[in-house]
C-alpha positions, 0 to 999 in steps of 0.5 A: 500500499506503500509503496502502491503510493509511493510511485503515485506521488514521487515520495519514498516509502521510507519517508512514508513511514516516517509519517505515519509512526509520529501520526499514530504515536502523536493522533492519541495525545492529540484526540487526549488534549482535544477530549481536555478542551472539550470537557471543560467548555463544557464545565463552563456551561451551554452554548446553544444557537450556534448552529449558522457556519458563522458560529460552527469557525468560531465554534472551531476556531476555540478548540484548535486555538487552544489546541495549536497552544497546548502543542506548541507549548508541549513541544518546544519545553517538552511537557508530557 
C-alpha cells in the first residue's frame, strides 16, 4: 500500500513510513488534548444557537486555538 502510494506521489517509502509512524504516535495525544478542551468548555456552560456556518467556524477556532498553543508549548518546552 505504501509502495503504491510512493509511486503515485514520488515520495520515498521510508519518508511515508516515518510520517505514518509520527502520526500514529501523536494522534492519541492530540485526541486527549481535544477531549480535555471540550470537557472544560462543557463545564463552563452550554453553547446553544450555533447552527449557522459562522457559529460553527467560531467553535472550531475556539477549539483549535488552545490545541495549537498546548501542542507548541509541549513541543518547545518538552512537557509530556
